[in-house]
C-alpha positions in Angstrom: 206.6 -24.5 -81.6 206.6 -23.4 -85.2 207.2 -19.8 -86.2 204.3 -18.0 -87.7 204.5 -16.5 -91.2 204.2 -13.0 -89.6 207.3 -13.6 -87.4 209.3 -15.1 -90.3 208.5 -12.1 -92.4 209.6 -9.7 -89.6 212.9 -11.6 -89.2 213.5 -11.3 -92.9 212.8 -7.5 -92.7 215.2 -7.2 -89.8 217.9 -9.1 -91.7 217.5 -6.7 -94.6 217.7 -3.8 -92.3 220.9 -4.8 -90.6 222.5 -6.1 -93.8 222.0 -2.7 -95.4 224.4 -1.3 -92.8 226.8 -4.2 -92.7 225.5 -5.6 -89.4 224.9 -9.2 -88.3 221.3 -9.8 -87.4 222.3 -12.9 -85.3 224.5 -10.8 -83.0 221.6 -8.4 -82.4 219.2 -11.3 -81.7 221.7 -12.8 -79.2 221.9 -9.4 -77.5 218.1 -9.4 -77.3 218.1 -12.7 -75.4 220.2 -11.1 -72.6 218.6 -7.6 -72.6 216.3 -6.9 -69.6 212.7 -5.6 -70.0 212.2 -1.9 -70.1 210.8 -0.6 -66.9 208.8 2.6 -66.6 210.8 4.0 -63.8 214.1 3.5 -65.6 212.8 4.8 -69.0 211.4 8.0 -67.5 214.2 8.3 -65.0 211.7 8.7 -62.2 214.2 8.4 -59.3 216.5 11.0 -60.8 213.6 13.3 -61.6 212.3 13.1 -58.0 215.7 13.8 -56.6 216.1 17.2 -58.3 214.3 19.2 -55.7 216.8 20.9 -53.4 215.1 23.5 -51.1 217.2 26.0 -49.4 214.9 26.4 -46.4 212.6 24.2 -44.2 209.5 25.9 -45.4 207.3 23.2 -47.0 205.9 25.4 -49.7 209.4 26.0 -51.2 209.2 22.5 -52.7 206.0 23.5 -54.5 207.8 26.6 -55.8 210.8 24.5 -57.1 208.7 21.8 -58.7 206.4 24.1 -60.6 209.4 25.9 -62.1 210.9 22.6 -63.1 207.6 21.7 -64.8 207.7 25.0 -66.5 211.2 24.4 -67.9 210.1 21.0 -69.2 207.3 22.6 -71.1 209.7 25.2 -72.5 211.9 22.3 -73.6 208.9 20.8 -75.4 208.2 24.1 -77.1 211.9 24.4 -78.2 211.7 20.9 -79.5 208.8 21.8 -81.8 210.5 25.1 -82.9 213.7 23.3 -83.7 211.8 20.9 -86.0 210.4 23.9 -87.8 213.8 25.5 -88.3 215.2 22.2 -89.6 212.3 21.1 -91.8 213.0 20.8 -95.5 210.1 21.6 -97.9 208.2 23.3 -95.1 204.5 23.8 -95.8 201.7 25.7 -94.0 200.1 22.6 -92.7 203.2 21.4 -90.9 203.9 24.9 -89.6 200.4 25.2 -88.2 200.5 21.8 -86.6 203.8 22.4 -84.8 202.7 25.9 -83.6 199.5 24.4 -82.3 201.6 22.0 -80.2 203.5 25.0 -78.8 200.2 26.7 -78.1 199.0 23.7 -76.2 202.1 23.7 -74.0 201.7 27.3 -73.1 198.0 27.0 -72.5 198.7 24.1 -70.1 201.2 26.2 -68.3 198.9 29.2 -68.1 196.0 27.2 -66.8 198.2 25.4 -64.2 199.6 28.6 -62.9 197.0 28.7 -60.2 199.5 26.5 -58.4 201.7 29.5 -58.1 198.9 32.1 -57.6 196.9 30.4 -54.9 198.8 27.2 -54.0 201.3 28.6 -51.5 201.1 30.4 -48.2 202.1 34.0 -48.7 203.8 34.1 -45.3 206.0 31.2 -46.2 206.8 32.6 -49.6 207.8 36.0 -48.3 210.3 34.3 -46.0 212.0 31.6 -48.1 212.2 33.9 -51.2 214.9 35.8 -49.4 217.1 32.8 -49.5 216.9 32.7 -53.3 218.5 36.0 -54.0 219.4 37.0 -56.6 217.8 34.1 -58.6 214.7 34.9 -60.5 212.3 33.4 -63.0 213.5 36.2 -65.2 216.6 34.1 -65.7 214.9 31.4 -67.7 217.2 31.0 -70.7 214.8 28.6 -72.5 212.0 31.2 -72.4 214.3 33.7 -74.1 215.3 31.1 -76.7 211.6 30.6 -77.5 211.2 34.3 -78.1 214.2 34.3 -80.4 212.9 31.3 -82.3 209.4 32.8 -82.7 210.0 36.3 -84.0 212.0 38.6 -86.2 214.7 39.8 -83.7 213.8 43.4 -84.3 210.5 42.7 -82.5 212.4 41.8 -79.3 214.1 45.2 -79.3 212.7 47.7 -76.8 209.9 49.4 -78.7 211.3 52.9 -78.2 214.6 51.9 -79.6 213.6 49.9 -82.7 213.9 53.0 -84.9 217.7 52.7 -84.6 217.7 49.6 -86.6 216.7 48.7 -90.2 214.0 46.1 -90.8 216.6 44.5 -93.2 219.1 44.2 -90.4 222.1 41.9 -90.9 223.6 39.2 -88.7 226.3 41.7 -87.8 223.7 44.1 -86.4 222.3 41.5 -83.9 225.0 42.0 -81.2 224.1 45.8 -81.1 220.4 45.0 -81.2 220.8 42.7 -78.3 222.0 45.6 -76.1 218.5 47.0 -76.5 216.5 43.8 -76.0 213.3 44.6 -74.2 213.8 42.5 -71.1 216.9 44.3 -69.9 214.7 47.3 -69.0 212.8 45.0 -66.6 215.9 43.9 -64.7 217.2 47.2 -63.4 217.5 48.3 -59.8 214.3 50.1 -58.8 216.1 53.1 -57.4 219.4 53.6 -59.3 218.4 52.2 -62.7 221.6 50.1 -62.8 221.7 46.5 -63.9 220.7 44.1 -61.2 223.0 41.2 -60.2 220.2 39.0 -61.7 220.7 40.6 -65.1 224.5 40.7 -64.8 224.6 36.9 -64.1 222.1 36.2 -66.8 224.1 37.9 -69.4 227.3 36.3 -68.4 225.8 32.9 -68.8 223.6 33.4 -71.9 224.5 36.5 -73.9 226.8 34.8 -76.4 224.4 31.9 -76.7 221.4 34.1 -77.4 223.3 36.2 -80.0 224.5 33.0 -81.8 220.9 31.6 -81.8 219.5 34.9 -83.1 222.0 34.8 -86.0 221.3 31.1 -86.7 217.6 31.7 -86.8 217.6 35.1 -88.6 216.0 33.4 -91.6 214.5 30.4 -89.8 212.5 31.9 -87.0 208.7 31.3 -87.1 208.0 34.6 -88.8 210.7 34.1 -91.5 209.4 30.6 -92.1 205.9 31.9 -92.5 206.9 34.6 -94.9 208.8 32.0 -97.0 205.6 30.2 -97.8 203.6 30.8 -100.9 201.1 33.6 -100.6 198.1 31.2 -100.8 199.4 29.2 -97.8 200.1 32.4 -95.8 196.4 33.3 -96.1 195.1 30.0 -94.6 193.0 30.7 -91.6 194.3 27.8 -89.5 197.9 29.1 -89.8 197.0 32.7 -89.1 195.0 31.7 -86.0 197.9 29.6 -84.8 200.3 32.5 -85.2 197.9 34.9 -83.4 197.3 32.5 -80.6 201.1 32.0 -80.2 201.5 35.8 -79.9 198.8 35.9 -77.2 200.1 32.9 -75.3 203.7 34.0 -75.1 203.3 37.8 -75.0 200.1 38.3 -73.1 198.8 35.3 -71.2 202.1 34.0 -69.8 203.4 37.4 -68.6 199.9 38.1 -67.2 199.7 35.1 -65.0 203.1 36.1 -63.6 201.7 39.6 -63.0 198.8 38.0 -61.2 201.1 35.9 -59.0 203.4 38.9 -58.3 200.4 41.0 -57.3 199.2 38.2 -55.0 202.5 37.6 -53.2 204.5 40.9 -53.6 202.0 43.7 -53.5 202.0 45.3 -50.1 200.2 48.7 -49.7 201.3 51.4 -49.5 204.5 50.1 -51.3 205.3 47.0 -53.3 207.9 44.4 -52.4 210.7 44.0 -54.9 210.9 40.7 -56.7 213.8 38.4 -55.8 215.9 39.7 -58.6 215.1 43.3 -57.9 213.2 43.4 -61.2 210.6 46.1 -61.7 207.7 43.6 -62.1 205.0 46.3 -62.0 206.3 47.8 -65.3 208.0 44.7 -66.8 205.1 42.1 -66.6 202.0 43.9 -67.9 201.7 43.3 -71.7 200.2 46.8 -72.3 203.5 48.4 -71.1 205.8 46.2 -73.1 203.8 46.1 -76.3 205.8 43.1 -77.3 204.2 41.6 -80.3 205.8 38.9 -82.5 203.5 39.4 -85.5 202.2 43.0 -85.7 201.0 42.7 -89.3 198.5 40.1 -88.2 196.8 42.5 -85.8 194.7 45.6 -86.4 195.8 49.0 -85.3 193.2 49.0 -82.5 194.2 45.5 -81.3 197.8 46.8 -81.1 196.8 49.9 -79.3 194.9 47.9 -76.7 197.4 45.1 -76.5 196.8 43.2 -73.3 194.6 45.9 -71.9 191.5 43.7 -71.5 193.5 40.8 -69.9 195.2 43.2 -67.4 191.9 44.8 -66.4 190.3 41.4 -65.8 193.2 40.4 -63.5 193.0 43.7 -61.6 189.3 43.1 -61.0 190.1 39.7 -59.5 192.7 41.0 -57.0 
């Protein structure tokens, strides 16, 4: 059987490729003779993936709870993958920034739409029982979600809104550790009665505090907002990019917290008093966007939009409950 011109040309190209790095093409071809075919289940690591569900009780719906959170963390990893590309991109332009932010928006929209699995996909009676075996673990402890926030915004926007006046808009890297002490989510992880840090928060800080601060310093001039402001004025004004930034703000700071609020209201609300979340977090005050007023890109919103931040979304959910 004679080799086609196409195959001969590809062999020549391979020879040039390996020669450029001092490698012997013949050795690689010999290795190819012995190599096995790639199998889907090996490439995707299916067996490993399906072995990662370790329920702590015998309630069937706990597996649903575990798997959905694992899916969530995979989407968060996808988002961080895109944000890392942006931070490392040389000669960044508005088109590339908008394209990668659109990808992140798709990931969050997929998560938001799929959250019905958590809202209506488990028996409330089962959840209220097996959740007690999870103490003090909480979805609040998702380190990847916090990294997404740090990668998206000027760090000052993550400081509790009533404490931001303590820091300059031109803060330095040395200011970040002190700013971290006032980061907004700490307020949502306090004991409901005493106001002290929950064990959930204590454990979370022990694991991630140094990592979060280091990331905030690293991305001070490479977070999404800093990258956006580094573009020429004409690119900053492009509608596609502005829409992508606004949608990211809504997806991360309104839609995602809101579906959690809806789930918490479905499973944890119990008149005349509410049931505390597994980590003891004050979900009634922590999750609704209109209370947090956490906004990544305030200059892209009108005064009225900021004043009513998340109001319409929360009201729509309340009507559904």
